[in-house]
C-alpha positions in Angstrom: 132.5 281.2 17.0 135.6 282.0 19.1 136.7 278.9 21.0 139.9 280.4 22.5 138.9 279.8 26.2 138.0 276.1 25.5 141.1 275.4 23.4 143.4 277.0 26.0 141.8 275.0 28.8 142.1 271.7 26.8 145.7 272.4 25.8 146.5 273.0 29.5 145.4 269.4 30.1 147.6 268.3 27.2 150.5 270.2 28.8 150.2 268.2 32.0 151.3 265.1 30.0 154.6 264.1 28.5 153.4 265.0 25.1 155.3 267.7 23.2 153.5 270.3 21.1 154.6 270.5 17.5 153.3 272.5 14.5 152.1 270.2 11.7 150.2 271.6 8.7 150.0 274.9 10.6 148.2 273.3 13.6 149.5 272.5 17.0 149.6 268.8 17.5 150.7 267.0 20.7 153.2 264.2 19.9 155.1 261.4 21.5 158.4 261.4 19.7 157.3 262.2 16.1 154.0 260.4 16.4 150.8 262.5 16.5 148.7 261.6 19.6 146.1 264.4 20.2 145.1 267.8 19.0 142.3 270.3 19.5 140.6 272.7 17.1 137.6 275.0 17.0 134.9 274.8 14.3 131.8 276.7 13.7 129.5 274.8 16.1 131.9 272.8 18.3 135.4 272.2 19.6 137.0 268.9 18.5 139.7 266.9 20.4 141.4 264.5 18.0 142.8 261.2 19.1 144.9 260.1 16.1 144.7 256.4 17.0 141.3 256.8 18.8 140.0 253.6 17.2 142.1 251.7 19.8 140.8 253.5 22.8 138.2 251.7 25.0 135.9 254.7 25.0 133.7 253.3 27.8 132.0 256.7 28.1 131.0 256.8 24.4 132.3 260.3 23.8 134.3 259.5 20.6 133.0 259.6 17.1 134.3 258.8 13.7 133.8 262.1 11.8 134.0 260.5 8.4 132.5 257.0 8.5 133.9 254.8 5.8 136.9 257.1 5.2 138.6 257.7 8.6 140.1 254.5 9.9 142.1 255.5 13.0 141.2 259.0 14.1 138.4 259.7 16.5 137.0 263.0 17.8 135.5 264.2 21.0 133.2 267.1 20.3 132.2 269.8 22.7 130.0 272.8 22.5 131.0 274.2 25.9 133.5 273.5 28.7 130.5 272.4 30.9 130.5 269.2 28.8 134.1 268.4 29.6 135.2 266.2 32.4 138.9 267.1 32.7 139.7 263.9 34.6 138.1 261.8 31.9 140.0 263.7 29.2 143.2 263.0 31.1 142.4 259.3 31.2 141.7 259.3 27.5 145.0 261.1 26.8 147.0 258.7 28.9 145.4 255.7 27.2 146.2 257.3 23.8 149.8 257.7 24.9 149.9 253.9 25.9 148.4 253.0 22.5 151.2 255.0 20.8 153.8 253.3 23.0 152.5 249.9 22.1 152.8 250.8 18.4 149.2 249.7 17.6 148.2 250.3 14.0 145.8 248.9 11.5 147.0 246.7 8.7 146.5 248.5 5.4 143.5 247.1 3.6 144.0 246.0 0.1 142.0 248.3 -2.1 140.2 246.6 -5.0 140.7 248.6 -8.2 137.5 250.3 -9.3 136.0 249.0 -12.5 133.4 250.2 -14.9 131.6 247.4 -16.7 130.1 249.9 -19.1 133.5 251.4 -20.0 135.0 247.9 -20.3 132.4 247.2 -23.0 133.5 250.3 -24.9 137.1 249.1 -24.7 136.2 245.6 -25.8 134.6 247.1 -28.9 137.5 249.5 -29.6 141.0 248.1 -29.2 142.6 251.5 -30.0 140.7 253.0 -27.0 141.7 250.0 -24.8 145.4 250.4 -25.7 145.3 254.2 -25.2 143.6 253.8 -21.8 146.1 251.2 -20.6 149.0 253.6 -21.5 147.6 256.2 -19.1 149.1 256.4 -15.6 147.2 254.4 -12.9 146.2 257.7 -11.4 144.6 259.0 -14.6 142.9 255.6 -15.2 141.4 255.8 -11.7 140.3 259.4 -12.2 138.4 258.4 -15.3 136.8 255.3 -13.8 135.7 257.2 -10.7 134.3 260.0 -13.0 132.3 257.4 -14.9 131.1 255.4 -12.0 130.0 258.3 -9.8 127.3 259.2 -12.2 123.9 257.9 -10.9 122.1 257.4 -14.2 123.2 255.1 -17.1 122.7 257.9 -19.7 125.0 260.2 -17.7 127.7 257.4 -17.5 127.4 257.0 -21.3 127.7 260.8 -21.9 130.7 261.0 -19.6 132.4 258.1 -21.4 131.7 259.5 -24.8 133.1 262.9 -23.8 136.2 261.3 -22.3 137.1 259.1 -25.3 138.8 261.9 -27.3 140.9 262.9 -24.2 141.9 259.3 -23.6 143.0 258.9 -27.2 145.1 262.0 -26.8 146.7 260.4 -23.6 145.3 263.3 -21.6 144.0 263.0 -18.0 140.5 264.1 -17.1 141.6 267.3 -15.4 144.8 268.0 -17.4 143.4 271.2 -18.8 143.3 272.7 -15.3 146.9 271.8 -14.5 149.7 274.2 -15.3 
């Protein structure tokens, strides 16, 4: 769907603030200094207004959503299917609050990510010291790639099959997807 009218109207509200439009990743983003504050984009079924640190906004009108629960930490979206759903004064309030959040420098502390483990693959390595040594010489990225590949299988037999197919690659110090890289 063509959302030009909606995007132009929303950007006109952004333009009434001190935010400066910049092109980042081929998209217009409104920034305070170099910090991304808001952006707007059209999708198949809706227009989304992004608040890059939306998690810190009060959102007393409950218009913001987390588009990727469990993945997205800071960003929140306001989705619209028509301009009739948009209260421009409310949007201006949200934008001003987002600017204040950026001024205060609010951010989330990085969460320590526990390394993924595969008890099944660990048992293979316990029984095969050559495999264990070869796996430990792989880069952390390649190790993670293998473990995720094993652990994302739902059935035990699939995990076993994936591990057994990967062992020759590991022994050759190859990554799971090296054959696709040039």
